LUMDORO-781053 format. One record per atom (N, C-alpha, C, O): atom name; x, y, z; residue in three letters. Coordinates in Angstrom, 1 decimal. Example, Ala and Ser with C-alpha at 12.3 -4.5 7.8 and 13.67 -1.06 7.14 Angstrom:
% LUMDORO-781053
 atomo   east  north     up residuo
     N   13.2   -5.7    7.8     ALA
    CA   12.3   -4.5    7.8     ALA
     C   13.2   -3.3    7.8     ALA
     O   14.2   -3.3    8.5     ALA
     N   12.8   -2.2    7.1     SER
    CA   13.7   -1.1    7.1     SER
     C   12.9    0.0    7.9     SER
     O   13.4    1.1    8.0     SER
//
This chain:
% LUMDORO-781053
 atomo   east  north     up residuo
     N    2.4   11.2  -20.3     MET
    CA    2.2   12.6  -20.4     MET
     C    3.6   13.2  -20.7     MET
     O    4.6   12.9  -20.0     MET
     N    3.7   14.0  -21.8     ASN
    CA    5.0   14.6  -22.1     ASN
     C    5.2   15.8  -21.2     ASN
     O    4.4   16.3  -20.5     ASN
     N    6.5   16.2  -21.2     ARG
    CA    6.9   17.3  -20.3     ARG
     C    6.1   18.6  -20.5     ARG
     O    5.8   19.3  -19.6     ARG
     N    5.8   18.9  -21.8     ASP
    CA    5.1   20.1  -22.1     ASP
     C    3.7   20.0  -21.5     ASP
     O    3.1   21.0  -21.0     ASP
     N    3.0   18.9  -21.6     ALA
    CA    1.7   18.7  -21.1     ALA
     C    1.7   18.8  -19.6     ALA
     O    0.8   19.4  -19.0     ALA
     N    2.8   18.2  -19.0     PHE
    CA    2.9   18.3  -17.5     PHE
     C    3.1   19.8  -17.1     PHE
     O    2.5   20.2  -16.1     PHE
     N    3.9   20.5  -17.8     LYS
    CA    4.1   21.9  -17.5     LYS
     C    2.8   22.7  -17.5     LYS
     O    2.7   23.6  -16.7     LYS
     N    1.9   22.3  -18.3     SER
    CA    0.6   23.1  -18.4     SER
     C   -0.3   22.8  -17.2     SER
     O   -1.0   23.7  -16.8     SER
     N   -0.1   21.6  -16.6     ILE
    CA   -0.9   21.3  -15.4     ILE
     C   -0.2   21.5  -14.1     ILE
     O   -0.7   21.5  -13.0     ILE
     N    1.1   21.7  -14.2     ARG
    CA    2.0   21.8  -13.0     ARG
     C    1.5   22.9  -12.1     ARG
     O    1.4   22.7  -10.8     ARG
     N    1.1   24.1  -12.5     PRO
    CA    0.6   25.1  -11.6     PRO
     C   -0.6   24.6  -10.8     PRO
     O   -0.8   25.0   -9.6     PRO
     N   -1.5   23.9  -11.5     PHE
    CA   -2.6   23.4  -10.8     PHE
     C   -2.2   22.4   -9.7     PHE
     O   -2.7   22.4   -8.6     PHE
     N   -1.4   21.4  -10.1     VAL
    CA   -0.9   20.4   -9.1     VAL
     C   -0.2   21.1   -8.0     VAL
     O   -0.5   20.7   -6.8     VAL
     N    0.7   22.0   -8.2     LEU
    CA    1.3   22.7   -7.2     LEU
     C    0.4   23.5   -6.3     LEU
     O    0.5   23.6   -5.1     LEU
     N   -0.7   24.1   -7.0     GLY
    CA   -1.7   24.8   -6.2     GLY
     C   -2.4   24.0   -5.3     GLY
     O   -2.7   24.4   -4.1     GLY
     N   -2.7   22.7   -5.7     VAL
    CA   -3.4   21.8   -4.8     VAL
     C   -2.5   21.5   -3.6     VAL
     O   -3.0   21.5   -2.5     VAL
     N   -1.2   21.2   -3.9     VAL
    CA   -0.3   20.9   -2.8     VAL
     C   -0.2   22.1   -1.9     VAL
     O   -0.2   21.9   -0.6     VAL
     N    0.0   23.3   -2.4     LEU
    CA    0.1   24.4   -1.5     LEU
     C   -1.2   24.7   -0.8     LEU
     O   -1.1   25.2    0.4     LEU
     N   -2.3   24.4   -1.4     THR
    CA   -3.6   24.6   -0.7     THR
     C   -3.7   23.7    0.5     THR
     O   -4.2   24.1    1.6     THR
     N   -3.2   22.5    0.4     LEU
    CA   -3.2   21.5    1.4     LEU
     C   -2.1   21.8    2.5     LEU
     O   -2.2   21.3    3.6     LEU
     N   -1.2   22.7    2.2     GLY
    CA   -0.1   23.1    3.1     GLY
     C    1.2   22.9    2.5     GLY
     O    1.4   22.0    1.7     GLY
     N    2.1   23.8    2.8     SER
    CA    3.4   23.7    2.2     SER
     C    4.4   22.8    2.9     SER
     O    4.2   22.6    4.1     SER
     N    5.3   22.3    2.2     SER
    CA    6.4   21.6    2.8     SER
     C    7.7   22.0    2.2     SER
     O    7.7   22.5    1.1     SER
     N    8.8   21.8    2.8     THR
    CA   10.0   22.3    2.3     THR
     C   10.5   21.5    1.1     THR
     O   11.2   22.0    0.2     THR
     N   10.1   20.3    1.1     SER
    CA   10.5   19.5   -0.1     SER
     C    9.5   18.3   -0.2     SER
     O    8.8   17.9    0.7     SER
     N    9.4   17.8   -1.4     VAL
    CA    8.5   16.7   -1.7     VAL
     C    9.2   15.5   -1.2     VAL
     O   10.3   15.1   -1.7     VAL
     N    8.6   14.8   -0.3     ALA
    CA    9.2   13.5    0.2     ALA
     C    9.1   12.5   -0.8     ALA
     O    8.3   12.5   -1.7     ALA
     N   10.1   11.6   -0.8     ARG
    CA   10.1   10.4   -1.7     ARG
     C    9.4    9.3   -1.1     ARG
     O    9.5    9.0    0.1     ARG
     N    8.7    8.5   -1.9     ALA
    CA    8.0    7.3   -1.4     ALA
     C    9.0    6.3   -1.0     ALA
     O   10.0    6.1   -1.6     ALA
     N    8.7    5.6    0.0     THR
    CA    9.5    4.4    0.4     THR
     C    9.3    3.3   -0.5     THR
     O    8.3    3.3   -1.2     THR
     N   10.2    2.3   -0.6     PRO
    CA    9.9    1.1   -1.4     PRO
     C    8.6    0.5   -1.1     PRO
     O    7.9    0.0   -2.0     PRO
     N    8.3    0.4    0.2     GLU
    CA    7.0   -0.2    0.6     GLU
     C    5.8    0.6    0.0     GLU
     O    4.8    0.0   -0.5     GLU
     N    5.9    1.9    0.0     GLN
    CA    4.8    2.8   -0.5     GLN
     C    4.8    2.6   -2.0     GLN
     O    3.7    2.7   -2.6     GLN
     N    5.9    2.5   -2.7     ASN
    CA    5.9    2.3   -4.1     ASN
     C    5.2    1.0   -4.5     ASN
     O    4.4    0.9   -5.4     ASN
     N    5.4    0.0   -3.7     GLN
    CA    4.8   -1.3   -3.9     GLN
     C    3.3   -1.2   -3.7     GLN
     O    2.4   -1.7   -4.4     GLN
     N    2.9   -0.4   -2.6     VAL
    CA    1.5   -0.2   -2.3     VAL
     C    0.8    0.5   -3.4     VAL
     O   -0.3    0.1   -3.8     VAL
     N    1.4    1.6   -3.9     SER
    CA    0.8    2.3   -5.0     SER
     C    0.7    1.5   -6.3     SER
     O   -0.3    1.7   -7.0     SER
     N    1.6    0.6   -6.5     ASN
    CA    1.5   -0.2   -7.7     ASN
     C    0.4   -1.3   -7.5     ASN
     O   -0.3   -1.6   -8.5     ASN
     N    0.2   -1.7   -6.3     GLN
    CA   -0.9   -2.7   -6.0     GLN
     C   -2.3   -2.0   -6.0     GLN
     O   -3.3   -2.7   -6.1     GLN
     N   -2.3   -0.7   -5.9     ALA
    CA   -3.6    0.0   -5.8     ALA
     C   -4.4   -0.2   -7.1     ALA
     O   -5.6    0.0   -7.2     ALA
     N   -3.7   -0.5   -8.2     SER
    CA   -4.3   -0.7   -9.5     SER
     C   -3.9   -2.1   -9.9     SER
     O   -2.8   -2.6   -9.7     SER
     N   -4.8   -2.7  -10.6     SER
    CA   -4.6   -4.0  -11.1     SER
     C   -3.6   -4.0  -12.3     SER
     O   -3.1   -5.0  -12.7     SER
     N   -3.4   -2.8  -12.9     ASN
    CA   -2.5   -2.7  -14.0     ASN
     C   -1.3   -1.8  -13.6     ASN
     O   -1.5   -0.8  -12.9     ASN
     N   -0.1   -2.1  -14.1     ASP
    CA    1.0   -1.3  -13.9     ASP
     C    1.0   -0.2  -14.9     ASP
     O    1.4   -0.4  -16.1     ASP
     N    0.7    1.0  -14.5     LEU
    CA    0.6    2.2  -15.4     LEU
     C    2.0    2.7  -15.8     LEU
     O    2.0    3.6  -16.7     LEU
     N    3.0    2.3  -15.1     SER
    CA    4.3    2.9  -15.4     SER
     C    4.8    2.6  -16.8     SER
     O    5.7    3.3  -17.3     SER
     N    4.3    1.6  -17.4     VAL
    CA    4.6    1.2  -18.7     VAL
     C    4.2    2.3  -19.7     VAL
     O    4.9    2.6  -20.7     VAL
     N    3.0    2.8  -19.5     ILE
    CA    2.5    3.8  -20.5     ILE
     C    2.5    5.2  -19.9     ILE
     O    2.4    6.2  -20.7     ILE
     N    2.5    5.3  -18.6     ALA
    CA    2.5    6.7  -18.0     ALA
     C    3.5    6.8  -16.8     ALA
     O    3.1    6.9  -15.7     ALA
     N    4.8    6.8  -17.2     PRO
    CA    5.8    6.8  -16.1     PRO
     C    5.7    8.0  -15.2     PRO
     O    6.0    8.0  -14.0     PRO
     N    5.4    9.2  -15.8     GLU
    CA    5.4   10.4  -15.0     GLU
     C    4.2   10.4  -14.1     GLU
     O    4.3   10.9  -12.9     GLU
     N    3.1    9.9  -14.5     PHE
    CA    1.9    9.8  -13.7     PHE
     C    2.2    8.8  -12.5     PHE
     O    1.9    9.1  -11.3     PHE
     N    2.9    7.7  -12.8     THR
    CA    3.3    6.8  -11.7     THR
     C    4.2    7.4  -10.7     THR
     O    4.1    7.3   -9.5     THR
     N    5.2    8.2  -11.3     LYS
    CA    6.1    8.9  -10.4     LYS
     C    5.4    9.9   -9.5     LYS
     O    5.7   10.0   -8.3     LYS
     N    4.5   10.7  -10.1     LEU
    CA    3.7   11.6   -9.3     LEU
     C    2.9   10.9   -8.2     LEU
     O    2.8   11.4   -7.0     LEU
     N    2.3    9.8   -8.5     THR
    CA    1.6    9.0   -7.6     THR
     C    2.4    8.5   -6.4     THR
     O    2.1    8.7   -5.2     THR
     N    3.6    8.0   -6.8     GLN
    CA    4.5    7.5   -5.7     GLN
     C    5.1    8.6   -4.9     GLN
     O    5.2    8.6   -3.7     GLN
     N    5.6    9.7   -5.6     ASP
    CA    6.4   10.7   -4.9     ASP
     C    5.5   11.7   -4.2     ASP
     O    5.7   12.1   -3.1     ASP
     N    4.5   12.2   -4.9     LEU
    CA    3.6   13.3   -4.4     LEU
     C    2.5   12.7   -3.5     LEU
     O    2.3   13.1   -2.3     LEU
     N    1.7   11.8   -4.0     LEU
    CA    0.6   11.3   -3.3     LEU
     C    1.0   10.4   -2.1     LEU
     O    0.7   10.7   -0.9     LEU
     N    1.7    9.3   -2.4     PHE
    CA    2.1    8.4   -1.3     PHE
     C    3.4    8.9   -0.6     PHE
     O    3.6    8.6    0.6     PHE
     N    4.2    9.7   -1.2     GLY
    CA    5.4   10.2   -0.6     GLY
     C    5.3   11.4    0.2     GLY
     O    6.1   11.7    1.1     GLY
     N    4.2   12.2   -0.1     ASP
    CA    4.1   13.5    0.6     ASP
     C    2.7   13.6    1.3     ASP
     O    2.6   13.8    2.5     ASP
     N    1.6   13.5    0.5     ILE
    CA    0.3   13.8    1.0     ILE
     C   -0.1   12.8    2.1     ILE
     O   -0.6   13.2    3.1     ILE
     N    0.2   11.5    1.9     TRP
    CA   -0.2   10.6    2.9     TRP
     C    0.7   10.7    4.1     TRP
     O    0.3   10.1    5.2     TRP
     N    1.8   11.3    4.1     LYS
    CA    2.7   11.5    5.2     LYS
     C    2.5   12.8    6.0     LYS
     O    3.0   13.0    7.0     LYS
     N    1.6   13.7    5.4     ARG
    CA    1.4   15.0    6.1     ARG
     C    0.8   14.8    7.5     ARG
     O    0.0   13.9    7.7     ARG
     N    1.2   15.7    8.4     PRO
    CA    0.6   15.7    9.7     PRO
     C   -0.8   16.3    9.6     PRO
     O   -1.2   16.9    8.6     PRO
     N   -1.5   16.2   10.7     GLY
    CA   -2.9   16.8   10.8     GLY
     C   -4.0   15.8   10.8     GLY
     O   -5.0   16.1   11.5     GLY
     N   -3.8   14.8   10.1     LEU
    CA   -4.8   13.7   10.1     LEU
     C   -4.1   12.4   10.3     LEU
     O   -3.0   12.2    9.8     LEU
     N   -4.7   11.5   11.1     SER
    CA   -4.1   10.2   11.3     SER
     C   -4.2    9.4   10.0     SER
     O   -5.1    9.7    9.1     SER
     N   -3.5    8.3    9.8     GLN
    CA   -3.6    7.4    8.7     GLN
     C   -5.1    6.8    8.7     GLN
     O   -5.7    6.7    7.6     GLN
     N   -5.6    6.6    9.8     ARG
    CA   -6.9    6.0   10.0     ARG
     C   -7.9    7.0    9.4     ARG
     O   -8.8    6.7    8.6     ARG
     N   -7.8    8.3    9.8     ASP
    CA   -8.7    9.3    9.3     ASP
     C   -8.6    9.5    7.8     ASP
     O   -9.6    9.7    7.1     ASP
     N   -7.4    9.5    7.3     LYS
    CA   -7.1    9.7    5.9     LYS
     C   -7.8    8.5    5.1     LYS
     O   -8.4    8.7    4.0     LYS
     N   -7.7    7.3    5.7     SER
    CA   -8.4    6.2    5.1     SER
     C   -9.9    6.3    5.0     SER
     O  -10.5    6.0    4.0     SER
     N  -10.4    6.8    6.1     LEU
    CA  -11.9    7.0    6.2     LEU
     C  -12.3    8.0    5.1     LEU
     O  -13.3    7.8    4.4     LEU
     N  -11.6    9.1    5.0     ILE
    CA  -11.9   10.1    4.0     ILE
     C  -11.8    9.5    2.6     ILE
     O  -12.7    9.7    1.8     ILE
     N  -10.7    8.8    2.4     THR
    CA  -10.5    8.2    1.1     THR
     C  -11.6    7.2    0.6     THR
     O  -12.1    7.3   -0.5     THR
     N  -11.9    6.3    1.5     VAL
    CA  -12.9    5.3    1.1     VAL
     C  -14.3    5.9    0.9     VAL
     O  -15.1    5.5    0.0     VAL
     N  -14.6    6.9    1.7     THR
    CA  -15.9    7.6    1.5     THR
     C  -16.0    8.4    0.2     THR
     O  -17.0    8.4   -0.5     THR
     N  -14.9    9.0   -0.1     VAL
    CA  -14.8    9.7   -1.4     VAL
     C  -14.8    8.8   -2.6     VAL
     O  -15.5    9.0   -3.6     VAL
     N  -14.1    7.7   -2.5     LEU
    CA  -14.1    6.7   -3.6     LEU
     C  -15.5    6.1   -3.8     LEU
     O  -15.9    5.9   -4.9     LEU
     N  -16.2    5.8   -2.7     ALA
    CA  -17.6    5.3   -2.8     ALA
     C  -18.5    6.4   -3.4     ALA
     O  -19.3    6.1   -4.3     ALA
     N  -18.4    7.6   -2.9     THR
    CA  -19.2    8.7   -3.4     THR
     C  -19.0    8.9   -4.9     THR
     O  -20.0    9.1   -5.7     THR
     N  -17.7    8.8   -5.4     LEU
    CA  -17.4    9.1   -6.8     LEU
     C  -17.5    7.8   -7.6     LEU
     O  -17.3    7.8   -8.8     LEU
     N  -17.9    6.7   -7.0     ASN
    CA  -18.0    5.4   -7.7     ASN
     C  -16.7    5.0   -8.4     ASN
     O  -16.7    4.9   -9.6     ASN
     N  -15.7    4.8   -7.7     ARG
    CA  -14.3    4.5   -8.2     ARG
     C  -14.0    3.0   -7.8     ARG
     O  -13.2    2.8   -6.9     ARG
     N  -14.6    2.1   -8.4     PRO
    CA  -14.4    0.7   -8.1     PRO
     C  -13.0    0.1   -8.3     PRO
     O  -12.6   -0.8   -7.6     PRO
     N  -12.3    0.7   -9.2     GLU
    CA  -10.9    0.3   -9.4     GLU
     C  -10.0    0.5   -8.2     GLU
     O   -9.0   -0.2   -8.1     GLU
     N  -10.3    1.4   -7.4     GLN
    CA   -9.4    1.8   -6.3     GLN
     C  -10.0    1.4   -4.9     GLN
     O   -9.2    1.3   -4.0     GLN
     N  -11.2    1.2   -4.8     ILE
    CA  -11.8    1.2   -3.5     ILE
     C  -11.5   -0.1   -2.7     ILE
     O  -11.3    0.0   -1.5     ILE
     N  -11.3   -1.2   -3.3     ASP
    CA  -11.0   -2.4   -2.6     ASP
     C   -9.6   -2.3   -1.9     ASP
     O   -9.4   -2.6   -0.7     ASP
     N   -8.6   -1.8   -2.6     PHE
    CA   -7.3   -1.5   -2.0     PHE
     C   -7.4   -0.6   -0.8     PHE
     O   -6.9   -0.9    0.2     PHE
     N   -8.2    0.5   -1.0     HIS
    CA   -8.3    1.4    0.1     HIS
     C   -9.1    0.9    1.3     HIS
     O   -8.9    1.3    2.4     HIS
     N  -10.1    0.1    1.0     LEU
    CA  -10.9   -0.6    2.1     LEU
     C   -9.9   -1.5    2.9     LEU
     O  -10.0   -1.4    4.2     LEU
     N   -9.1   -2.2    2.3     ASN
    CA   -8.1   -3.1    3.0     ASN
     C   -7.2   -2.2    3.8     ASN
     O   -6.9   -2.5    5.0     ASN
     N   -6.7   -1.1    3.2     LYS
    CA   -5.8   -0.2    3.9     LYS
     C   -6.6    0.4    5.1     LYS
     O   -6.0    0.6    6.2     LYS
     N   -7.8    0.8    5.0     ALA
    CA   -8.6    1.3    6.1     ALA
     C   -8.7    0.4    7.2     ALA
     O   -8.5    0.8    8.4     ALA
     N   -8.9   -0.9    6.9     LEU
    CA   -8.9   -1.9    8.0     LEU
     C   -7.5   -2.1    8.6     LEU
     O   -7.4   -2.2    9.9     LEU
     N   -6.5   -2.0    7.8     GLU
    CA   -5.1   -2.1    8.4     GLU
     C   -4.8   -0.9    9.2     GLU
     O   -4.1   -0.9   10.2     GLU
     N   -5.4    0.3    8.9     ASN
    CA   -5.1    1.5    9.6     ASN
     C   -6.1    1.7   10.8     ASN
     O   -6.1    2.8   11.4     ASN
     N   -6.8    0.7   11.2     GLY
    CA   -7.5    0.7   12.4     GLY
     C   -9.0    0.9   12.3     GLY
     O   -9.7    0.9   13.4     GLY
     N   -9.6    1.1   11.1     LEU
    CA  -11.0    1.3   11.0     LEU
     C  -11.7   -0.1   11.2     LEU
     O  -11.1   -1.1   10.7     LEU
     N  -12.8   -0.2   11.8     THR
    CA  -13.5   -1.4   12.0     THR
     C  -14.6   -1.6   10.9     THR
     O  -14.9   -0.7   10.2     THR
     N  -15.0   -2.8   10.8     GLN
    CA  -16.1   -3.1    9.9     GLN
     C  -17.3   -2.2   10.2     GLN
     O  -18.0   -1.7    9.3     GLN
     N  -17.6   -2.1   11.5     GLU
    CA  -18.8   -1.3   11.9     GLU
     C  -18.6    0.1   11.5     GLU
     O  -19.6    0.8   11.1     GLU
     N  -17.5    0.7   11.7     GLU
    CA  -17.2    2.1   11.3     GLU
     C  -17.3    2.3    9.8     GLU
     O  -17.9    3.3    9.4     GLU
     N  -16.8    1.4    9.0     LEU
    CA  -16.9    1.5    7.6     LEU
     C  -18.4    1.4    7.1     LEU
     O  -18.8    2.1    6.2     LEU
     N  -19.1    0.5    7.7     VAL
    CA  -20.6    0.3    7.4     VAL
     C  -21.3    1.6    7.8     VAL
     O  -22.1    2.1    7.0     VAL
     N  -21.0    2.2    8.9     ALA
    CA  -21.6    3.4    9.4     ALA
     C  -21.3    4.6    8.4     ALA
     O  -22.1    5.4    8.1     ALA
     N  -20.0    4.6    7.9     ALA
    CA  -19.6    5.7    7.0     ALA
     C  -20.4    5.5    5.7     ALA
     O  -20.9    6.5    5.1     ALA
     N  -20.5    4.3    5.2     MET
    CA  -21.2    4.1    3.9     MET
     C  -22.7    4.4    4.1     MET
     O  -23.3    5.0    3.2     MET
     N  -23.3    4.1    5.2     THR
    CA  -24.7    4.4    5.5     THR
     C  -24.9    5.9    5.6     THR
     O  -25.8    6.4    5.0     THR
     N  -23.9    6.6    6.2     HIS
    CA  -24.0    8.1    6.3     HIS
     C  -24.0    8.7    4.9     HIS
     O  -24.7    9.7    4.6     HIS
     N  -23.1    8.2    4.0     ILE
    CA  -23.0    8.9    2.7     ILE
     C  -24.2    8.6    1.8     ILE
     O  -24.4    9.3    0.8     ILE
     N  -25.0    7.6    2.2     ALA
    CA  -26.2    7.3    1.4     ALA
     C  -27.1    8.6    1.3     ALA
     O  -27.7    8.8    0.3     ALA
     N  -27.1    9.3    2.4     PHE
    CA  -28.0   10.5    2.5     PHE
     C  -27.4   11.7    1.8     PHE
     O  -28.1   12.7    1.6     PHE
     N  -26.1   11.7    1.6     TYR
    CA  -25.4   12.9    0.9     TYR
     C  -25.0   12.6   -0.5     TYR
     O  -25.0   13.5   -1.3     TYR
     N  -24.5   11.4   -0.7     ALA
    CA  -24.0   11.0   -2.1     ALA
     C  -25.0   10.1   -2.9     ALA
     O  -24.8    9.9   -4.1     ALA
     N  -26.0    9.6   -2.2     GLY
    CA  -27.0    8.8   -2.9     GLY
     C  -26.9    7.3   -2.5     GLY
     O  -25.8    6.8   -2.1     GLY
     N  -28.0    6.7   -2.5     TRP
    CA  -28.1    5.3   -2.2     TRP
     C  -27.2    4.4   -3.0     TRP
     O  -26.6    3.5   -2.5     TRP
     N  -27.2    4.6   -4.3     PRO
    CA  -26.4    3.7   -5.2     PRO
     C  -24.9    3.8   -4.8     PRO
     O  -24.2    2.7   -4.8     PRO
     N  -24.4    4.9   -4.4     SER
    CA  -23.0    5.1   -4.0     SER
     C  -22.7    4.3   -2.8     SER
     O  -21.7    3.5   -2.7     SER
     N  -23.6    4.4   -1.8     ALA
    CA  -23.4    3.7   -0.5     ALA
     C  -23.6    2.2   -0.7     ALA
     O  -22.8    1.4   -0.2     ALA
     N  -24.6    1.8   -1.5     HIS
    CA  -24.8    0.4   -1.8     HIS
     C  -23.6   -0.2   -2.5     HIS
     O  -23.1   -1.3   -2.1     HIS
     N  -23.0    0.4   -3.4     SER
    CA  -21.8   -0.1   -4.1     SER
     C  -20.6   -0.2   -3.2     SER
     O  -19.9   -1.1   -3.2     SER
     N  -20.5    0.9   -2.3     GLY
    CA  -19.4    0.8   -1.3     GLY
     C  -19.5   -0.3   -0.4     GLY
     O  -18.6   -1.0    0.0     GLY
     N  -20.8   -0.6    0.1     LEU
    CA  -21.0   -1.7    1.0     LEU
     C  -20.8   -3.1    0.3     LEU
     O  -20.3   -4.0    0.9     LEU
     N  -21.1   -3.2   -1.0     LEU
    CA  -20.8   -4.4   -1.7     LEU
     C  -19.3   -4.6   -1.8     LEU
     O  -18.9   -5.8   -1.7     LEU
     N  -18.6   -3.6   -2.0     HIS
    CA  -17.1   -3.7   -2.1     HIS
     C  -16.6   -4.1   -0.7     HIS
     O  -15.7   -4.9   -0.6     HIS
     N  -17.1   -3.5    0.3     LEU
    CA  -16.7   -3.8    1.7     LEU
     C  -16.9   -5.3    2.0     LEU
     O  -16.1   -6.0    2.6     LEU
     N  -18.1   -5.7    1.6     LYS
    CA  -18.5   -7.2    1.8     LYS
     C  -17.5   -8.1    1.1     LYS
     O  -17.1   -9.1    1.7     LYS
     N  -17.2   -7.7   -0.1     SER
    CA  -16.2   -8.5   -0.9     SER
     C  -14.8   -8.6   -0.2     SER
     O  -14.2   -9.6   -0.1     SER
     N  -14.4   -7.4    0.3     VAL
    CA  -13.1   -7.3    0.9     VAL
     C  -13.1   -8.2    2.2     VAL
     O  -12.1   -8.9    2.5     VAL
     N  -14.1   -8.1    3.0     LEU
    CA  -14.2   -8.8    4.2     LEU
     C  -14.3  -10.3    4.0     LEU
     O  -13.9  -11.1    4.9     LEU
     N  -14.9  -10.7    2.9     GLU
    CA  -15.0  -12.2    2.6     GLU
     C  -13.7  -12.8    2.1     GLU
     O  -13.6  -14.1    2.1     GLU
     N  -12.8  -12.0    1.6     LYS
    CA  -11.6  -12.6    1.0     LYS
     C  -10.7  -13.1    2.2     LYS
     O  -10.5  -12.4    3.2     LYS
     N  -10.1  -14.3    2.0     PRO
    CA   -9.1  -14.7    3.0     PRO
     C   -7.9  -13.7    3.0     PRO
     O   -7.6  -13.1    2.0     PRO
     N   -7.3  -13.6    4.2     LYS
    CA   -6.2  -12.6    4.3     LYS
     C   -5.0  -12.9    3.3     LYS
     O   -4.4  -12.0    2.8     LYS
     N   -4.8  -14.1    3.0     ALA
    CA   -3.7  -14.5    2.0     ALA
     C   -4.0  -13.8    0.6     ALA
     O   -3.0  -13.5   -0.1     ALA
     N   -5.3  -13.7    0.2     GLN
    CA   -5.6  -13.1   -1.1     GLN
     C   -5.5  -11.6   -1.0     GLN
     O   -5.5  -11.0   -2.1     GLN
     N   -5.5  -11.0    0.1     LYS
    CA   -5.6   -9.5    0.2     LYS
     C   -4.2   -8.9    0.0     LYS
     O   -4.1   -7.8   -0.5     LYS
     N   -3.2   -9.6    0.2     LYS
    CA   -1.8   -9.1    0.0     LYS
     C   -1.4   -9.1   -1.4     LYS
     O   -0.3   -8.6   -1.7     LYS
//
């Protein structure tokens, strides 16, 4: 994304951030969070979209995920249910693993997917459960 294109969406991005609550400065992602955000995708987008990658690391993982008000566990629950609802298979496995690391149990994730079946549709819940099954079946060494 070139600078002019970013300038055109910047008010929207800032509006979203301000809607979620203001902070005095945008926090920078830690090296661990940078690694996490790169692992969230099977492809390194920084090669073709360095500004997008920087926004992901600095704004999303560096600020939004650090905001008070919700625990990391609750943020993970929200994230996986939204990803399942929107059918985002490229991101959901990473976030299901994070949800488990953040304290959600298999039973809670199954209950969340079952609950969204009635609001987001059976296919979304079914797909989310298939991804959860896949994540749970992988040995821990393969998850990292």
